[in-house]
gemmi code that builds the backbone of each chain (N, CA, C; Angstrom):
import gemmi

chains = {
    "A": [
        ("ASP", (108.019, 104.789, 30.008), (106.847, 104.705, 30.969), (106.924, 105.990, 31.769)),
        ("ALA", (105.592, 106.634, 31.685), (105.420, 108.173, 32.408), (105.206, 108.251, 33.810)),
        ("GLY", (104.885, 106.894, 34.414), (104.965, 106.795, 35.799), (103.786, 107.531, 35.981)),
        ("VAL", (103.405, 107.890, 37.236), (102.329, 108.372, 38.110), (101.899, 109.862, 37.595)),
        ("THR", (101.011, 110.291, 36.924), (100.650, 111.918, 36.716), (99.752, 112.317, 37.719)),
        ("GLN", (99.923, 113.609, 37.715), (98.734, 114.207, 38.326), (98.445, 115.662, 37.826)),
        ("SER", (97.062, 116.132, 37.793), (96.813, 117.295, 37.394), (95.697, 117.980, 38.183)),
        ("PRO", (95.751, 119.538, 38.369), (96.847, 120.358, 37.894), (98.012, 120.255, 38.881)),
        ("THR", (98.942, 120.870, 38.670), (100.444, 120.933, 39.543), (99.762, 121.739, 40.880)),
        ("HIS", (98.936, 122.996, 40.563), (98.902, 123.819, 41.519), (97.480, 124.329, 41.375)),
        ("LEU", (96.630, 124.827, 42.556), (95.344, 125.151, 42.614), (95.052, 126.016, 43.569)),
        ("ILE", (94.406, 127.082, 43.217), (93.951, 128.143, 44.506), (92.355, 128.169, 43.996)),
        ("LYS", (91.651, 127.689, 45.565), (90.311, 127.900, 45.480), (90.157, 128.704, 46.753)),
        ("THR", (88.600, 129.215, 47.114), (88.173, 129.734, 48.138), (87.389, 129.053, 49.162)),
        ("ARG", (87.145, 129.131, 50.046), (86.558, 128.563, 51.209), (85.132, 128.256, 50.527)),
        ("GLY", (84.645, 126.864, 50.767), (83.132, 126.629, 50.388), (83.174, 126.015, 48.906)),
        ("GLN", (84.149, 126.437, 48.042), (83.993, 126.043, 46.758), (84.423, 124.436, 46.600)),
        ("GLN", (84.408, 123.653, 45.663), (84.542, 122.326, 45.502), (85.780, 122.208, 44.170)),
        ("VAL", (86.423, 121.229, 44.306), (87.712, 121.100, 43.551), (87.734, 119.328, 43.324)),
        ("THR", (88.260, 119.174, 42.184), (88.632, 117.916, 41.552), (89.995, 118.033, 41.067)),
        ("LEU", (90.703, 116.795, 41.743), (92.141, 116.778, 41.218), (92.155, 115.370, 40.380)),
        ("ARG", (93.139, 115.195, 39.662), (93.177, 114.095, 38.623), (94.513, 113.255, 38.975)),
        ("CYS", (94.488, 112.050, 38.583), (95.539, 111.158, 38.623), (95.674, 109.938, 37.531)),
        ("SER", (96.654, 109.725, 36.990), (96.672, 108.633, 35.863), (97.978, 107.782, 36.531)),
        ("PRO", (97.630, 106.464, 36.977), (98.493, 105.600, 37.216), (99.620, 105.249, 36.527)),
        ("LYS", (100.515, 104.594, 37.208), (101.754, 104.050, 36.439), (101.164, 103.109, 35.268)),
        ("SER", (101.866, 102.809, 33.995), (101.185, 101.686, 33.444), (101.165, 100.406, 34.047)),
        ("GLY", (100.013, 99.702, 33.887), (99.940, 98.173, 34.154), (99.400, 98.144, 35.591)),
        ("HIS", (99.300, 99.398, 36.307), (98.678, 99.514, 37.656), (96.996, 99.587, 37.729)),
        ("ASP", (96.586, 99.039, 38.542), (95.180, 99.073, 38.488), (94.544, 99.397, 40.063)),
        ("THR", (95.326, 100.006, 40.729), (94.803, 100.458, 42.263), (95.481, 101.871, 42.505)),
        ("VAL", (94.444, 102.561, 42.841), (94.856, 104.053, 42.949), (94.620, 104.482, 44.426)),
        ("SER", (95.470, 105.007, 45.078), (95.224, 105.429, 46.498), (95.510, 107.052, 46.725)),
        ("TRP", (94.964, 107.916, 47.295), (95.175, 109.365, 47.633), (95.703, 109.538, 48.986)),
        ("TYR", (96.485, 110.576, 49.081), (97.077, 110.810, 50.533), (96.876, 112.469, 50.528)),
        ("GLN", (96.636, 112.829, 51.799), (96.961, 114.186, 52.011), (98.138, 114.464, 52.665)),
        ("GLN", (99.017, 115.254, 52.414), (100.077, 115.885, 52.963), (100.020, 117.272, 53.415)),
        ("ALA", (99.771, 117.615, 54.628), (99.818, 118.984, 55.387), (101.491, 119.516, 55.362)),
        ("LEU", (101.426, 120.772, 55.365), (102.582, 121.298, 55.503), (103.483, 120.754, 56.567)),
        ("GLY", (104.648, 120.363, 56.648), (105.171, 119.834, 57.737), (104.968, 118.359, 58.390)),
        ("GLN", (103.876, 117.751, 57.516), (103.362, 116.490, 58.013), (103.937, 115.317, 57.173)),
        ("GLY", (103.648, 114.252, 57.594), (103.748, 112.964, 56.762), (102.358, 112.783, 56.004)),
        ("PRO", (102.176, 111.966, 54.866), (101.238, 112.040, 54.001), (100.204, 111.172, 54.997)),
        ("GLN", (98.761, 111.402, 54.940), (97.724, 110.930, 55.606), (96.956, 110.159, 54.477)),
        ("PHE", (96.549, 108.931, 54.653), (95.870, 108.136, 53.875), (94.173, 108.777, 53.840)),
        ("ILE", (93.797, 108.796, 52.345), (92.214, 109.217, 52.184), (91.707, 108.209, 51.959)),
        ("PHE", (91.872, 107.467, 50.737), (91.171, 106.303, 50.249), (91.780, 105.527, 49.252)),
        ("GLN", (91.434, 104.503, 49.017), (91.885, 103.537, 47.861), (91.018, 103.182, 46.954)),
        ("TYR", (91.372, 103.159, 45.637), (90.190, 102.540, 44.763), (90.699, 101.386, 44.006)),
        ("TYR", (89.768, 100.535, 43.623), (90.126, 99.346, 42.850), (88.979, 98.658, 42.279)),
        ("GLU", (89.059, 98.795, 41.074), (88.042, 97.998, 40.282), (86.823, 99.106, 40.417)),
        ("GLU", (87.105, 100.172, 40.474), (86.233, 101.263, 40.278), (85.266, 101.900, 41.571)),
        ("GLU", (86.096, 100.837, 42.557), (85.111, 100.977, 43.850), (86.089, 101.429, 45.036)),
        ("GLU", (85.459, 101.932, 45.827), (86.386, 102.513, 47.185), (86.591, 101.164, 48.111)),
        ("ARG", (87.618, 100.648, 48.305), (87.977, 99.677, 48.930), (88.289, 99.888, 50.413)),
        ("GLN", (89.211, 100.992, 50.556), (89.625, 101.499, 51.823), (89.501, 102.911, 52.000)),
        ("ARG", (89.291, 103.366, 53.348), (89.170, 104.670, 53.512), (89.676, 105.112, 54.921)),
        ("GLY", (90.496, 106.301, 54.815), (91.141, 106.797, 56.124), (90.071, 107.603, 56.749)),
        ("ASN", (90.626, 108.627, 57.650), (89.644, 108.989, 58.596), (89.512, 110.353, 57.828)),
        ("PHE", (88.750, 110.591, 56.992), (88.330, 111.665, 56.081), (86.822, 112.122, 56.322)),
        ("PRO", (86.391, 113.070, 56.325), (85.143, 113.217, 56.221), (84.314, 113.296, 54.753)),
        ("ASP", (82.992, 113.044, 54.676), (82.140, 112.770, 53.374), (82.536, 113.714, 52.467)),
        ("ARG", (83.143, 114.822, 52.626), (83.147, 115.727, 51.475), (84.565, 115.606, 50.721)),
        ("PHE", (85.109, 114.438, 51.419), (86.231, 114.028, 50.521), (85.645, 112.528, 49.694)),
        ("SER", (85.521, 112.559, 48.366), (84.703, 111.673, 47.471), (86.217, 111.297, 46.308)),
        ("GLY", (85.677, 110.287, 45.636), (86.497, 109.916, 44.447), (85.961, 108.794, 43.553)),
        ("HIS", (86.461, 108.908, 42.584), (85.975, 108.085, 41.717), (87.520, 107.261, 40.803)),
        ("GLN", (87.227, 106.049, 40.105), (88.082, 105.519, 39.501), (87.519, 105.061, 38.153)),
        ("PHE", (87.928, 105.279, 37.086), (87.456, 105.054, 35.760), (88.084, 103.839, 35.310)),
        ("PRO", (87.140, 103.263, 34.236), (87.852, 101.897, 33.667), (88.970, 101.583, 33.186)),
        ("ASN", (89.839, 103.029, 32.823), (91.114, 102.830, 32.584), (92.142, 103.075, 33.770)),
        ("TYR", (91.592, 102.710, 34.989), (92.064, 102.973, 36.266), (92.772, 104.217, 36.772)),
        ("SER", (92.420, 105.374, 35.871), (92.600, 106.776, 36.354), (91.691, 106.922, 37.071)),
        ("SER", (91.950, 108.054, 38.197), (91.075, 108.330, 39.580), (91.094, 109.951, 39.478)),
        ("GLU", (90.023, 110.199, 40.200), (89.650, 111.762, 40.554), (89.223, 111.645, 42.130)),
        ("LEU", (89.811, 112.854, 42.654), (89.735, 113.132, 43.997), (88.586, 114.408, 44.029)),
        ("ASN", (87.844, 114.299, 44.929), (86.750, 115.367, 44.681), (86.457, 115.874, 46.391)),
        ("VAL", (86.787, 117.158, 46.376), (86.584, 117.882, 47.733), (85.849, 118.778, 47.824)),
        ("ASN", (84.391, 118.492, 48.285), (83.548, 119.767, 48.519), (83.538, 120.601, 49.551)),
        ("ALA", (82.906, 121.699, 49.720), (82.886, 122.833, 50.708), (84.169, 123.050, 51.479)),
        ("LEU", (85.004, 123.311, 50.610), (86.575, 123.613, 50.835), (86.779, 124.469, 52.269)),
        ("LEU", (87.644, 124.076, 53.245), (88.053, 124.405, 54.438), (89.370, 125.140, 54.099)),
        ("LEU", (89.568, 126.081, 55.135), (91.154, 126.223, 55.007), (92.285, 125.295, 55.252)),
        ("GLY", (91.631, 124.313, 56.068), (92.454, 123.382, 56.568), (92.506, 122.269, 55.678)),
        ("ASP", (92.014, 122.282, 54.311), (92.074, 121.359, 53.434), (93.436, 121.791, 52.268)),
        ("SER", (94.031, 122.876, 52.483), (95.313, 123.518, 52.021), (96.487, 122.308, 52.246)),
        ("ALA", (96.886, 121.837, 51.031), (97.677, 120.702, 51.310), (98.176, 120.174, 50.161)),
        ("LEU", (99.197, 119.371, 50.087), (99.682, 118.738, 48.707), (98.865, 117.265, 49.013)),
        ("TYR", (98.397, 117.009, 47.661), (97.487, 115.736, 47.418), (98.333, 114.979, 46.691)),
        ("LEU", (98.602, 113.970, 47.220), (99.295, 112.678, 46.310), (98.423, 111.191, 46.013)),
        ("CYS", (98.890, 111.177, 44.818), (98.202, 110.034, 44.347), (99.356, 108.660, 44.245)),
        ("ALA", (98.984, 107.678, 44.571), (99.750, 106.664, 44.619), (99.273, 105.516, 43.793)),
        ("SER", (99.854, 104.866, 42.776), (99.152, 103.625, 42.112), (100.285, 102.359, 42.673)),
        ("SER", (99.371, 101.253, 42.283), (99.956, 99.860, 42.771), (99.416, 98.929, 42.067)),
        ("LEU", (99.932, 97.677, 42.212), (98.882, 96.700, 41.747), (98.335, 96.293, 42.680)),
        ("GLU", (97.149, 95.312, 42.627), (96.244, 95.039, 43.457), (96.768, 94.015, 44.699)),
        ("SER", (97.654, 93.042, 44.267), (98.458, 92.119, 44.881), (98.735, 92.644, 46.121)),
        ("TRP", (98.753, 91.884, 47.425), (99.157, 92.526, 48.867), (100.816, 92.152, 48.633)),
        ("GLY", (101.120, 93.735, 49.491), (102.448, 93.923, 49.423), (103.105, 94.377, 48.444)),
        ("ALA", (102.378, 94.886, 47.421), (102.679, 95.936, 46.230), (103.125, 97.063, 46.427)),
        ("LEU", (104.239, 97.388, 46.017), (104.757, 98.796, 46.272), (103.810, 100.028, 45.505)),
        ("LEU", (103.951, 101.008, 46.317), (103.232, 102.133, 46.043), (104.100, 103.191, 45.394)),
        ("PHE", (103.801, 103.763, 44.081), (104.374, 104.613, 43.311), (103.743, 105.943, 43.443)),
        ("PHE", (104.477, 107.146, 43.820), (103.867, 108.330, 43.877), (103.732, 109.097, 42.807)),
        ("GLY", (102.812, 110.083, 42.600), (102.764, 111.438, 41.611), (103.710, 112.295, 42.420)),
        ("PRO", (103.859, 113.393, 41.524), (104.298, 114.519, 42.138), (103.593, 115.390, 43.000)),
        ("GLY", (102.227, 115.169, 43.138), (101.350, 115.761, 43.828), (100.655, 117.039, 43.322)),
        ("THR", (99.476, 117.389, 43.823), (98.997, 118.683, 43.542), (98.774, 119.579, 44.613)),
        ("ARG", (99.392, 120.699, 44.417), (99.446, 121.549, 45.545), (98.072, 122.275, 45.735)),
        ("LEU", (97.256, 122.339, 46.710), (95.954, 123.102, 47.022), (95.945, 124.089, 47.691)),
        ("THR", (95.776, 125.055, 47.561), (95.652, 126.227, 48.445), (94.287, 126.877, 48.776)),
        ("VAL", (93.513, 126.760, 49.761), (92.221, 127.535, 50.026), (92.358, 128.682, 50.816)),
        ("LEU", (91.600, 129.645, 50.049), (91.990, 131.016, 50.749), (90.469, 131.341, 51.288)),
    ],
    "B": [
        ("ALA", (95.912, 100.235, 66.869), (96.359, 101.191, 65.666), (97.797, 101.058, 65.344)),
        ("GLN", (98.130, 101.011, 64.120), (99.553, 101.180, 63.721), (100.044, 102.578, 63.686)),
        ("SER", (101.260, 102.453, 63.824), (101.839, 103.918, 63.843), (103.414, 103.811, 63.690)),
        ("VAL", (104.141, 104.911, 63.158), (105.227, 105.039, 63.276), (105.929, 106.318, 63.563)),
        ("ALA", (106.971, 106.254, 64.344), (107.540, 107.603, 65.035), (108.961, 107.903, 64.615)),
        ("GLN", (108.917, 109.291, 63.979), (110.134, 109.549, 63.624), (110.975, 110.662, 64.507)),
        ("PRO", (111.700, 110.445, 65.585), (111.992, 111.201, 66.878), (112.883, 112.428, 66.592)),
        ("GLU", (113.255, 112.359, 65.245), (114.274, 113.633, 65.048), (113.537, 114.325, 63.731)),
        ("ASP", (113.142, 115.870, 63.966), (112.507, 116.661, 62.919), (113.846, 116.602, 61.966)),
        ("GLN", (114.928, 116.935, 62.460), (115.965, 117.194, 61.433), (117.254, 116.600, 61.927)),
        ("VAL", (118.175, 116.070, 60.662), (119.491, 115.429, 61.226), (120.579, 115.968, 60.190)),
        ("ASN", (121.699, 116.634, 60.661), (122.361, 117.290, 60.218), (123.776, 116.347, 60.120)),
        ("VAL", (124.469, 116.324, 58.941), (125.687, 115.416, 59.024), (126.762, 116.214, 57.961)),
        ("ALA", (127.984, 115.712, 58.162), (128.785, 116.343, 57.264), (129.129, 115.265, 55.886)),
        ("GLU", (129.482, 116.010, 54.716), (129.475, 115.156, 53.700), (130.676, 114.095, 54.041)),
        ("GLY", (130.393, 112.985, 53.541), (131.568, 111.785, 53.671), (131.052, 110.876, 55.099)),
        ("ASN", (130.514, 111.678, 56.084), (130.231, 110.970, 57.200), (129.225, 110.099, 57.160)),
        ("PRO", (129.225, 108.844, 58.081), (127.862, 108.222, 58.079), (126.493, 108.972, 58.499)),
        ("LEU", (125.398, 108.521, 58.216), (124.239, 109.183, 58.348), (123.179, 107.978, 58.918)),
        ("THR", (122.404, 108.214, 59.904), (121.251, 107.719, 60.653), (119.973, 108.515, 60.836)),
        ("VAL", (119.021, 107.673, 60.184), (117.680, 108.472, 60.498), (116.594, 107.578, 60.858)),
        ("LYS", (116.234, 107.825, 62.004), (115.881, 106.800, 63.050), (114.260, 106.730, 62.799)),
        ("CYS", (113.608, 105.484, 62.999), (112.228, 105.158, 62.837), (111.730, 104.078, 63.718)),
        ("THR", (111.023, 104.225, 64.617), (110.448, 103.005, 65.417), (108.766, 102.952, 65.011)),
        ("TYR", (108.237, 101.672, 65.212), (106.859, 101.461, 64.755), (106.188, 100.824, 65.885)),
        ("SER", (104.908, 100.777, 65.847), (104.055, 99.999, 66.795), (102.886, 99.499, 65.824)),
        ("VAL", (102.768, 98.333, 65.844), (101.647, 97.678, 65.025), (101.525, 96.284, 65.977)),
        ("SER", (100.462, 95.560, 65.578), (99.818, 94.494, 66.148), (100.027, 93.299, 65.460)),
        ("GLY", (100.284, 93.170, 64.054), (100.575, 92.361, 63.230), (101.932, 92.339, 62.671)),
        ("ASN", (102.271, 91.463, 61.897), (103.808, 91.795, 61.375), (103.869, 92.955, 60.333)),
        ("PRO", (104.796, 93.925, 60.488), (104.761, 95.100, 59.870), (105.662, 94.856, 58.373)),
        ("TYR", (105.062, 95.479, 57.281), (105.885, 95.866, 56.165), (106.288, 97.040, 56.382)),
        ("LEU", (107.693, 97.621, 56.609), (108.250, 98.779, 56.761), (109.151, 99.072, 55.551)),
        ("PHE", (108.896, 100.697, 55.173), (109.197, 101.225, 54.045), (110.071, 102.537, 54.714)),
        ("TRP", (110.681, 103.069, 53.486), (111.432, 104.306, 53.771), (111.433, 104.936, 52.182)),
        ("TYR", (110.824, 106.225, 52.179), (110.582, 107.141, 51.140), (111.497, 108.101, 51.435)),
        ("VAL", (111.828, 108.967, 50.360), (112.166, 110.591, 50.191), (111.606, 111.322, 49.361)),
        ("GLN", (111.707, 112.721, 49.835), (110.910, 113.492, 49.308), (111.714, 114.717, 48.944)),
        ("TYR", (111.702, 115.117, 47.831), (112.670, 116.369, 47.561), (111.646, 117.524, 47.398)),
        ("PRO", (111.932, 118.524, 47.236), (111.153, 119.877, 47.412), (110.280, 119.898, 46.288)),
        ("ASN", (109.151, 120.084, 46.307), (108.019, 119.842, 45.222), (107.931, 118.909, 44.445)),
        ("ARG", (108.379, 117.798, 44.885), (108.366, 116.391, 44.421), (107.285, 115.411, 45.170)),
        ("GLY", (107.127, 114.517, 44.620), (106.207, 113.333, 45.428), (107.294, 112.527, 46.163)),
        ("LEU", (107.096, 111.222, 46.406), (107.530, 110.657, 47.302), (108.225, 109.378, 46.407)),
        ("GLN", (109.466, 109.381, 46.491), (110.527, 108.479, 45.962), (110.720, 107.036, 47.011)),
        ("PHE", (110.230, 105.815, 46.393), (110.690, 104.559, 47.114), (112.420, 104.506, 47.229)),
        ("LEU", (112.604, 104.225, 48.606), (114.108, 103.811, 48.495), (114.342, 102.421, 49.051)),
        ("LEU", (113.413, 101.825, 50.025), (113.738, 100.477, 50.346), (112.378, 99.934, 51.199)),
        ("LYS", (112.504, 98.500, 51.301), (111.622, 98.079, 51.995), (112.232, 97.030, 52.770)),
        ("TYR", (111.139, 96.485, 53.957), (111.356, 95.288, 54.696), (110.236, 94.550, 54.591)),
        ("ILE", (109.941, 93.138, 54.298), (108.982, 92.265, 54.414), (109.238, 91.043, 55.258)),
        ("THR", (110.019, 90.533, 54.865), (110.642, 89.495, 55.704), (112.085, 89.033, 55.405)),
        ("GLY", (112.795, 88.206, 56.013), (113.886, 87.564, 55.852), (115.100, 88.482, 56.539)),
        ("ASP", (116.225, 88.648, 55.746), (117.437, 89.166, 56.210), (116.947, 90.652, 56.903)),
        ("ASN", (117.343, 90.811, 58.190), (117.299, 92.236, 58.768), (117.775, 93.478, 57.945)),
        ("LEU", (118.772, 93.063, 57.468), (119.558, 94.385, 56.854), (119.033, 94.294, 55.480)),
        ("VAL", (118.639, 95.430, 55.229), (117.792, 95.698, 53.538), (118.703, 96.622, 52.932)),
        ("LYS", (118.954, 96.476, 51.644), (119.822, 97.431, 50.972), (118.726, 98.062, 49.881)),
        ("GLY", (118.751, 99.448, 49.759), (117.935, 100.085, 48.652), (118.797, 100.890, 47.992)),
        ("SER", (118.175, 101.741, 47.308), (118.372, 102.908, 46.442), (119.350, 103.584, 46.832)),
        ("TYR", (120.438, 104.113, 46.398), (121.407, 105.373, 46.101), (122.589, 104.832, 47.179)),
        ("GLY", (122.715, 103.529, 47.602), (123.438, 103.384, 48.562), (122.795, 103.399, 49.948)),
        ("PHE", (121.625, 103.621, 50.146), (121.029, 103.636, 51.522), (120.682, 101.909, 51.963)),
        ("GLU", (120.465, 101.851, 53.102), (120.258, 100.644, 53.880), (119.517, 100.715, 55.163)),
        ("ALA", (118.899, 99.837, 55.530), (118.057, 99.871, 56.817), (118.180, 98.589, 57.634)),
        ("GLU", (118.039, 98.764, 58.722), (118.260, 97.602, 59.584), (116.928, 97.188, 60.607)),
        ("PHE", (116.457, 96.285, 60.278), (114.812, 95.861, 61.077), (115.643, 95.383, 62.368)),
        ("ASN", (114.914, 95.941, 63.481), (115.271, 95.133, 64.658), (113.834, 94.969, 65.413)),
        ("LYS", (113.426, 93.710, 65.504), (112.119, 93.453, 66.302), (112.129, 93.580, 67.527)),
        ("SER", (113.132, 93.371, 68.187), (112.952, 93.415, 69.630), (112.699, 95.178, 69.995)),
        ("GLN", (113.578, 95.769, 69.289), (113.521, 97.361, 69.632), (112.555, 97.784, 68.775)),
        ("THR", (111.643, 97.270, 67.849), (110.695, 97.544, 67.144), (111.243, 99.000, 66.195)),
        ("SER", (112.338, 98.928, 65.681), (112.996, 100.028, 64.945), (113.445, 99.648, 63.491)),
        ("PHE", (113.431, 100.544, 62.769), (113.698, 100.366, 61.182), (114.889, 101.464, 60.824)),
        ("HIS", (115.799, 101.899, 61.439), (116.597, 103.055, 60.947), (117.152, 102.992, 59.799)),
        ("LEU", (117.407, 103.664, 59.181), (117.738, 104.316, 57.692), (119.289, 104.610, 57.640)),
        ("LYS", (120.317, 104.103, 57.087), (121.376, 104.574, 57.121), (122.313, 104.650, 56.109)),
        ("LYS", (123.272, 105.058, 55.890), (124.317, 105.474, 54.805), (125.644, 105.433, 55.156)),
        ("PRO", (126.661, 104.702, 54.785), (127.929, 104.688, 55.064), (128.498, 106.152, 55.042)),
        ("SER", (128.328, 106.788, 53.850), (128.921, 107.899, 53.458), (127.734, 109.020, 52.707)),
        ("ALA", (127.634, 110.067, 53.419), (126.630, 111.031, 53.031), (127.017, 111.943, 52.009)),
        ("LEU", (126.123, 112.117, 51.178), (126.311, 113.185, 50.064), (125.474, 114.419, 50.239)),
        ("VAL", (126.040, 115.471, 49.613), (125.303, 116.872, 49.678), (123.884, 116.401, 48.929)),
        ("SER", (123.944, 115.782, 48.056), (122.658, 115.442, 47.174), (121.624, 114.843, 48.073)),
        ("ASP", (122.010, 113.910, 49.149), (121.049, 113.393, 50.007), (120.149, 114.137, 50.934)),
        ("SER", (120.454, 115.516, 50.889), (119.534, 116.216, 51.535), (118.056, 116.176, 51.029)),
        ("ALA", (117.498, 116.000, 51.809), (115.873, 116.041, 51.460), (115.302, 115.556, 52.686)),
        ("LEU", (113.787, 115.199, 52.599), (112.858, 114.880, 53.646), (112.773, 113.481, 53.588)),
        ("TYR", (112.836, 112.577, 54.794), (112.701, 111.297, 54.524), (111.720, 110.912, 55.366)),
        ("PHE", (110.859, 109.890, 54.833), (109.671, 109.266, 55.575), (109.783, 107.813, 55.797)),
        ("CYS", (109.465, 107.238, 57.166), (109.355, 105.827, 57.288), (107.701, 105.736, 57.483)),
        ("ALA", (107.444, 104.690, 56.709), (105.888, 104.072, 56.788), (105.879, 102.662, 56.983)),
        ("VAL", (104.628, 102.163, 57.549), (104.496, 100.940, 57.928), (103.267, 100.614, 57.242)),
        ("ARG", (102.959, 99.213, 56.695), (101.871, 98.581, 56.630), (101.458, 97.180, 57.052)),
        ("ILE", (100.520, 96.683, 57.459), (100.176, 95.810, 58.360), (99.538, 94.467, 57.469)),
        ("THR", (99.747, 93.183, 57.707), (98.555, 92.370, 57.289), (97.217, 92.656, 57.457)),
        ("GLY", (96.676, 92.462, 56.284), (95.198, 92.919, 56.491), (94.713, 94.019, 56.447)),
        ("GLY", (95.977, 95.048, 56.494), (95.586, 96.370, 56.162), (95.206, 97.087, 55.001)),
        ("GLY", (95.451, 96.201, 53.877), (95.291, 96.417, 52.608), (96.748, 96.920, 52.062)),
        ("ASN", (96.504, 98.116, 51.109), (97.798, 98.646, 50.836), (97.944, 100.049, 51.479)),
        ("LYS", (97.210, 100.282, 52.328), (97.354, 101.686, 53.398), (98.672, 101.718, 53.986)),
        ("LEU", (99.289, 102.690, 53.582), (100.638, 103.275, 54.285), (100.249, 104.101, 55.467)),
        ("THR", (100.802, 103.683, 56.570), (100.953, 104.978, 57.640), (102.156, 105.529, 57.721)),
        ("PHE", (102.420, 106.786, 57.570), (103.500, 107.402, 57.488), (103.836, 108.078, 58.742)),
        ("GLY", (105.224, 108.291, 59.035), (105.702, 108.988, 60.056), (105.794, 110.790, 59.556)),
        ("THR", (106.137, 111.384, 60.531), (106.001, 112.903, 60.375), (107.166, 113.286, 59.624)),
        ("GLY", (108.296, 112.529, 59.234), (109.257, 113.072, 58.263), (110.451, 113.602, 59.223)),
        ("THR", (111.887, 113.452, 58.699), (113.148, 113.959, 59.310), (113.861, 114.603, 58.100)),
        ("GLN", (114.059, 115.805, 58.558), (114.751, 116.497, 57.252), (116.417, 116.364, 57.449)),
        ("LEU", (116.714, 115.767, 56.338), (118.386, 115.516, 56.400), (119.033, 116.406, 55.693)),
        ("LYS", (119.934, 117.077, 56.275), (120.956, 118.332, 55.611), (122.268, 118.088, 55.703)),
        ("VAL", (122.990, 117.681, 54.628), (124.268, 117.045, 54.499), (125.160, 118.425, 54.171)),
        ("GLU", (126.042, 118.555, 54.808), (126.806, 120.150, 54.665), (128.304, 119.645, 54.250)),
        ("LEU", (128.930, 120.447, 53.252), (130.145, 120.500, 53.003), (131.244, 120.678, 54.034)),
    ],
}
model = gemmi.Model(1)
for chain_id, residues in chains.items():
    chain = gemmi.Chain(chain_id)
    for i, (resn, *xyz) in enumerate(residues, 1):
        res = gemmi.Residue()
        res.name, res.seqid = resn, gemmi.SeqId(i, " ")
        for name, pos in zip(("N", "CA", "C"), xyz):
            atom = gemmi.Atom()
            atom.name, atom.element = name, gemmi.Element(name[0])
            atom.pos, atom.b_iso = gemmi.Position(*pos), 0.0
            res.add_atom(atom)
        chain.add_residue(res)
    model.add_chain(chain)
structure = gemmi.Structure()
structure.add_model(model)
structure.setup_entities()
């Protein structure tokens, strides 16, 4: 079992650009959540996808959008990048059932210059 | 709104000594509480969780945590620390009706020294 995988590992972009991050969930998991972890902070919830729809969203602007594919993999898109978007972006997968444990991927380190 | 607080940015302990990493929570419903650990350049790894039942929860790598409803705390403990336990520890909470969204604390850096 490969666990949760994310790509790329690192990414450098400039302000105003757009970025797409990718996540493959743990085998058998149908729900994907995305978190942003700024340096020295705890992860902040961005949104969650289930059955290819955004089910829950945190306090992030519309510049942050996502998608879930039929195979449960997911993408996080960020438009009009700001310096403050520099962070570690974590993907977590789980089963849809309430109380399900989240399994986190290694993250994508995004640097915005 | 739900929140967790980790009052200590860093905890230092000698190898072989007991360790405690503190966490308090604030929720309006019944909390599900979690501890995760993060090693450098890695994602978060699950240690243990409290949902209901026994207030003392045992988890991975010899860690345990005690749920205290009256003090709204969920402190992480280990009887004998190892140098390899040095990492960043996060407490998190999820509430009934909150979906699978986790709210994390700011983290506590644990340093275990020889």
